[in-house]
C-alpha positions in Angstrom: -7.5 -25.0 -19.4 -9.4 -23.2 -16.6 -9.4 -19.4 -16.9 -9.0 -17.0 -14.0 -9.6 -13.2 -14.2 -8.0 -11.1 -11.6 -9.3 -7.5 -11.2 -7.9 -4.4 -9.6 -10.9 -2.0 -9.7 -10.9 1.8 -9.7 -12.4 3.1 -6.4 -13.4 6.6 -5.5 -12.6 8.7 -2.4 -9.7 10.8 -1.2 -6.9 8.3 -1.9 -8.3 7.6 -5.4 -8.5 11.4 -6.1 -4.9 11.8 -4.9 -3.5 9.0 -7.1 -5.3 10.4 -10.2 -4.2 13.9 -9.4 -0.6 12.9 -9.0 -0.8 10.5 -12.0 0.3 7.8 -9.5 -0.2 4.3 -10.6 1.1 1.4 -8.4 1.0 -2.2 -9.6 -1.4 -4.6 -7.7 1.4 -6.6 -6.1 -0.8 -9.2 -4.4 -2.8 -10.0 -7.5 0.5 -10.4 -9.4 1.7 -12.9 -6.9 -1.6 -14.7 -6.9 -1.4 -14.8 -10.7 2.0 -16.5 -10.5 0.6 -19.2 -8.2 -2.4 -19.9 -10.4 -0.2 -20.1 -13.6 2.2 -22.5 -11.9 -0.8 -24.8 -11.3 -2.0 -24.8 -14.9 -4.5 -21.9 -14.9 -4.8 -19.4 -17.8 -4.6 -16.1 -16.1 -5.7 -12.6 -17.2 -5.2 -9.5 -15.0 -7.2 -6.4 -15.5 -5.8 -3.3 -13.7 -8.5 -0.6 -14.2 -6.3 1.9 -12.4 -3.4 1.7 -14.9 -4.4 0.2 -18.2 -5.8 3.2 -20.0 -7.0 1.2 -23.0 -9.2 -1.1 -20.8 -12.7 -0.2 -19.8 -14.9 -1.6 -17.1 -17.2 -2.9 -19.8 -14.4 -4.9 -21.3 -13.6 -6.4 -18.0 -17.3 -7.4 -17.4 -17.4 -9.1 -20.8 -14.2 -11.0 -20.0 -15.7 -12.1 -16.7 -18.5 -13.9 -18.6 -16.1 -16.6 -19.8 -13.9 -16.9 -16.7 -14.1 -19.9 -14.5 -13.0 -17.9 -11.4 -13.0 -14.2 -10.8 -10.8 -12.6 -8.1 -11.7 -9.0 -7.2 -9.6 -7.1 -4.6 -11.1 -4.2 -2.7 -7.6 -2.9 -2.1 -6.3 -2.1 -5.6 -3.4 0.1 -4.4 -0.2 -1.8 -4.2 -1.1 -4.6 -1.8 -4.1 -6.3 -0.3 -3.7 -4.8 3.2 -3.8 -1.2 2.1 -7.4 -0.2 2.5 -9.5 2.5 0.8 -12.2 3.9 3.1 -14.4 4.7 0.1 -15.4 1.4 -1.7 -19.0 2.2 -2.8 -18.0 2.1 -6.4 -16.1 -1.2 -5.9 -19.1 -2.8 -4.4 -21.3 -1.6 -7.3 -18.8 -3.0 -9.8 -18.8 -6.4 -8.0 -22.5 -6.7 -8.3 -22.2 -6.7 -12.1 -19.9 -9.7 -12.0 -21.1 -13.4 -12.0 -21.6 -14.0 -8.3 -21.3 -17.8 -8.4 -17.7 -17.5 -9.7 -16.7 -14.4 -7.7 -14.0 -14.3 -5.0 -13.4 -11.2 -3.0 -10.0 -10.4 -1.3 -8.9 -7.4 0.7 -9.0 -5.8 4.1 -12.7 -5.0 4.1 -13.8 -8.6 3.7 -11.3 -9.7 6.3 -13.1 -7.6 8.9 -16.7 -7.8 7.5 -16.8 -11.1 5.7 -20.5 -11.7 6.1 -21.3 -8.1 5.2 -19.0 -8.3 2.1 -20.7 -11.5 0.9 -24.1 -9.8 1.2 -22.9 -6.5 -0.3 -21.3 -8.1 -3.4 -23.3 -11.2 -3.9 -20.1 -13.1 -4.1 -19.6 -16.8 -3.3 -16.5 -16.5 -1.2 -14.6 -13.9 0.7 -10.9 -14.5 1.6 -9.9 -13.2 5.0 -6.4 -11.8 5.6 -3.6 -13.0 3.4 -5.2 -14.2 0.1 -2.6 -15.8 -2.2 -2.6 -19.4 -1.1 -6.3 -19.4 -0.1 -7.1 -18.4 -3.7 -5.0 -21.2 -5.0 -6.9 -23.7 -2.9 -10.2 -22.1 -4.0 -9.1 -22.7 -7.6 -9.3 -26.4 -7.0 -12.9 -26.1 -5.7 -13.9 -24.2 -8.8 -12.4 -27.1 -10.8 -14.6 -29.5 -8.8 -11.8 -31.0 -6.8 -12.3 -29.7 -3.3 -14.6 -28.6 -0.5 -14.9 -25.0 0.7 -15.3 -26.1 4.3 -11.7 -27.5 4.2 -10.1 -24.2 3.2 -8.8 -22.1 6.0 -9.3 -18.3 6.1 -12.4 -18.0 4.0 -16.1 -17.1 4.5 -18.7 -18.5 2.1 -22.3 -19.0 1.4 -23.9 -22.3 2.3 -27.5 -22.0 1.2 -29.1 -19.3 3.3 -26.3 -19.5 5.8 -22.8 -18.0 5.9 -19.9 -20.2 7.1 -16.6 -18.9 8.5 -13.6 -21.4 8.4 -10.8 -21.2 10.9 -8.0 -18.6 10.5 -5.3 -19.4 8.0 -1.7 -19.6 9.1 0.5 -17.2 7.2 2.8 -18.7 4.6 6.6 -18.4 4.7 7.7 -15.4 2.6 10.0 -17.7 0.7 7.0 -19.8 -0.4 5.7 -16.9 -2.6 6.6 -17.0 -6.3 7.9 -13.9 -8.1 5.1 -11.6 -9.1 3.8 -12.2 -12.7 5.0 -8.8 -14.0 4.8 -10.2 -17.6 1.0 -9.8 -17.3 1.3 -6.0 -17.1 3.3 -3.2 -18.8 5.6 -1.4 -16.4 5.2 1.7 -18.6 1.7 1.9 -17.2 3.0 2.4 -13.7 4.4 5.6 -12.2 5.3 7.2 -8.9 5.5 10.9 -9.1 8.3 11.2 -6.6 10.5 8.5 -8.3 9.7 8.0 -11.9 8.2 5.6 -14.5 8.6 2.0 -15.5 7.7 1.5 -11.8 7.4 -1.7 -9.8 7.0 -3.0 -6.3 8.8 -5.9 -4.6 8.3 -7.2 -1.0 11.0 -8.0 1.5 8.7 -8.6 4.5 5.1 -8.7 5.7 3.9 -7.5 9.0 5.7 -5.2 11.5 7.4 -5.7 14.9 5.8 -2.5 16.3 2.3 -1.9 17.5 1.1 1.5 16.2 -2.4 2.4 17.3 -3.5 3.3 13.8 -2.2 0.1 12.1 -3.7 -3.4 12.0 -1.0 -6.0 12.9 -3.7 -8.7 13.2 -3.9 -8.9 9.4 -0.5 -10.7 9.7 -1.4 -12.5 13.0 0.9 -10.1 14.8 3.9 -11.6 13.0 6.8 -10.1 11.2 8.1 -12.3 8.4 11.2 -11.6 6.3 12.2 -13.2 3.1 15.6 -14.5 2.1 17.8 -12.1 0.2 18.8 -14.5 -2.7 15.3 -14.9 -4.3 14.7 -11.2 -3.8 17.8 -10.3 -5.7 16.8 -12.7 -8.5 13.4 -11.0 -8.7 15.1 -7.6 -8.8 17.4 -8.6 -11.6 14.5 -10.1 -13.6 12.5 -6.9 -13.1 15.3 -4.7 -14.5 16.7 -7.1 -17.2 13.5 -8.7 -18.5 10.7 -6.3 -17.7 12.6 -3.0 -18.1 12.0 -1.7 -14.5 13.7 1.7 -13.9 12.2 2.7 -10.6 11.4 0.4 -7.7 9.6 0.7 -4.3 11.0 -1.9 -1.9 7.8 -2.7 -0.1 8.7 -3.2 3.6 7.2 -1.3 6.5 10.6 -1.1 8.2 13.1 -1.9 5.5 16.3 -0.9 7.3 15.6 -2.9 10.5 17.5 -5.7 8.8 20.7 -3.8 8.0 22.4 -6.9 6.8 19.8 -7.5 4.1 19.9 -3.8 3.1 23.7 -4.0 2.7 23.3 -7.1 0.6 20.8 -5.4 -1.7 22.9 -2.3 -2.0 26.1 -4.1 -2.8 24.3 -6.2 -5.4 22.9 -3.1 -7.1 26.3 -1.4 -7.0 27.9 -4.5 -8.5 25.3 -4.6 -11.3 25.8 -0.8 -11.9 22.1 -0.3 -12.5 22.1 3.3 -11.2 25.2 4.2 -13.1 24.3 2.5 -16.4 20.5 2.9 -16.8 19.6 5.5 -14.2 17.8 2.9 -11.9 16.3 4.5 -8.8 14.7 2.9 -5.8 12.9 4.0 -2.6 11.8 2.4 0.6 10.0 3.1 3.9 11.6 2.8 7.3 11.9 4.2 10.8 14.1 7.2 11.4 15.8 5.5 14.3 16.9 2.5 12.2 19.2 4.3 9.8 23.0 5.0 10.2 25.3 7.3 8.3 27.3 4.4 6.8 24.1 2.5 5.7 22.6 5.7 4.2 25.8 6.3 2.2 25.7 2.8 0.8 22.0 3.2 -0.1 22.7 6.4 -1.9 25.5 4.8 -3.9 23.2 1.9 -4.9 20.6 4.2 -6.4 18.3 5.0 -3.4 16.7 8.3 -4.3 14.1 8.6 -1.6 13.2 7.3 1.9 9.7 7.6 3.4 9.5 8.2 7.1 6.4 8.1 9.2 6.6 11.0 11.7 2.9 11.3 12.5 2.9 14.0 15.2 5.0 16.9 16.5 3.9 16.7 20.1 5.9 14.3 22.2 3.0 13.2 24.3 0.7 12.6 21.4 3.5 10.8 19.5 4.0 8.5 22.5 0.3 7.5 22.5 0.6 6.2 18.9 2.7 3.3 20.1 5.5 4.0 17.6 8.1 4.1 20.4 10.2 6.7 18.8 11.4 10.1 20.0 11.4 13.4 18.2 15.1 13.6 18.6 15.5 10.2 16.8 13.3 11.5 14.0 15.4 14.6 13.7 18.6 12.7 13.5 17.4 10.1 11.0 15.9 12.6 8.6 18.9 14.9 8.8 21.3 11.9 8.2 19.4 10.9 5.1 19.6 14.5 3.8 23.3 14.7 4.5 23.7 11.4 2.5 22.1 13.1 -0.5 18.9 11.1 -0.3 15.5 12.8 -0.7 13.1 12.4 2.2 9.3 12.1 2.4 7.7 12.6 5.8 4.1 11.7 6.7 2.1 13.7 9.3 -1.5 13.0 10.4 -4.0 15.2 12.2 -6.8 14.0 14.5 -5.0 11.6 16.8 -6.8 11.0 20.1 -6.3 14.0 22.5 -5.1 16.3 19.7 -6.2 19.9 19.7 -5.7 22.7 17.2 -2.6 23.7 19.3 -1.2 20.2 18.7 -1.8 20.6 15.0 0.2 23.8 15.0 3.0 22.0 16.8 3.0 19.2 14.2 3.3 21.8 11.4 6.2 23.6 13.2 7.9 20.2 13.5 7.5 19.6 9.8 8.9 23.0 9.0 11.9 22.3 11.3 12.6 18.9 9.8 12.1 20.3 6.3 12.1 17.0 4.3 12.0 17.1 0.6 8.3 16.2 0.6 5.7 16.2 3.3 2.3 14.5 3.3 -0.3 16.0 5.6 -3.6 14.1 6.0 -6.4 13.3 8.4 -5.9 10.3 10.7 -7.1 7.2 8.8 -6.9 4.3 11.2 -6.7 1.0 9.3 -9.9 -1.0 9.8 -9.0 -3.5 12.6 -6.4 -1.2 14.2 -6.7 -0.3 18.0 -8.0 3.1 17.1 -10.6 1.7 14.7 -11.8 -0.8 17.2 -12.0 1.8 19.9 -14.7 3.4 17.7 -16.4 0.4 16.1 -15.8 -2.3 18.7 -13.5 -5.3 18.4 -13.5 -7.2 15.1 -13.9 -9.3 13.1 -17.5 -8.2 12.6 -18.5 -11.6 11.2 -22.0 -10.9 10.0 -22.4 -7.2 10.5 -23.4 -5.1 7.5 -20.5 -3.7 5.6 -20.2 0.1 5.8 -20.1 1.3 2.2 -18.0 4.3 3.2 -16.2 3.9 6.5 -15.8 7.1 8.4 -13.9 8.0 11.5 -14.6 11.6 12.2 -17.8 13.6 12.6 -18.5 16.1 9.7 -17.5 18.9 12.0 -14.2 17.3 12.9 -13.6 16.4 9.3 -14.1 20.0 8.2 -11.8 21.3 10.9 -9.0 18.9 10.0 -9.4 19.4 6.3 -9.0 23.1 6.7 -5.8 22.6 8.7 -4.5 20.1 6.1 -4.9 22.8 3.4 -3.2 25.3 5.6 -0.3 23.0 6.3 0.3 22.2 2.6 0.3 25.9 1.6 2.5 27.0 4.5 5.0 24.2 3.8 5.3 24.2 0.1 5.0 28.0 -0.5 8.0 29.0 1.6 10.4 31.1 -0.5 13.4 29.4 0.9 12.0 25.9 0.2 11.1 26.8 -3.3 14.6 28.3 -4.0 16.3 25.2 -2.5 14.2 22.8 -4.6 14.8 24.7 -7.8 18.5 24.8 -7.1 18.5 21.0 -6.6 17.2 20.0 -10.0 15.0 20.6 -13.0 12.9 23.8 -12.5 10.0 22.6 -14.6 9.8 19.2 -12.9 9.7 20.9 -9.5 7.0 23.4 -10.6 4.9 20.5 -11.8 5.2 18.8 -8.5 4.4 22.0 -6.6 1.2 22.4 -8.6 0.2 18.9 -7.8 0.6 19.5 -4.1 -1.3 22.8 -4.2 -4.1 21.2 -6.2 -4.3 18.4 -3.7 -4.5 20.8 -0.8 -7.7 22.3 -2.2 -9.4 19.2 -3.5 -12.4 17.8 -1.6 
């Protein structure tokens, strides 16, 4: 039986520091789906998550790679393949220690810089965009049954040349198997705002909106939903077989499909997971796609937290992001969630085009006005391939360009200014006496103080 080794490496950089500081560990969802596909086609699969498995060392992974027939390394180890880390120098260094003739690279970076990724890692093949079914077809080639030139969505070495095949068409969401969660231990995964025994499940890929900092082209500008019945079966298996107690429903705009949300909520209520075992779940959505009735149903089913992307507090700057949402709609959505008894997390970014220090102050005032349970302040990090990224680096893909080891967006001076304001925003938000008193009154005092320390520590880390 052929053996595949799937690796989620441990990168460096701001996001990596944040996850370690917060003890946050998200499962590598795309690798788990890929593992299911390979197992269903007769492969012996081993998955090494170097971010979560504390008993696993990089040296052990390198030793295991020596006997693998195919090695899949993602450059996007957090949650899903399209979530990029700007700092991947350590990932590239790790890749160079793997057997290059059997190495396949997946992730956002190689999707944009396929030739550069091949050169930087020495790998045989880079998968561009959605990886799961491309990896399955590559598995046949590694078994001597196919031809690389016939596989869509890859770039590969051909002697001294690099070949790029045509773009792969995205698969139907219902064609993906359930993630192979039996290959990992959910006790290794944790979200500091939700809890342990933590898992992820997808209900869609893509997004119907066109935010300037996001890269819709990864999904060929399509928004694909999955059917509710197989999703509910996966959810039940996670809880009943794998012991899941906290779940992030991975969908950029979960409540856009209110009928699916209602079906999920009623299923959870019927199963009494929240009531019997303390099951909690969270999602991400737009503030203008929630209603009071829907939020009440979500709360009843165990929804403990909703993430909202707010981005900016100035109406003009907000309009330039392409989100097509008003400040008033944001106010209403977040307040409605709070009234339903659901915790809220709001994301704000600094450094959008045209922003000044006065705009930063306006965004901070808006955050204080909204007063969500949690806020995340961070510098603008446009996803590689997004309109803002391409405005700086030119239109991609950058087929044979060198791969930047650490992609940057701001000058050192800009980065210093924004980082200073991020620290100021965290301190001003989380050290408000009224906020502290309200949070302590809402729950466990020690749990809150631990969370507060994490946010303060993160504000001062570099």
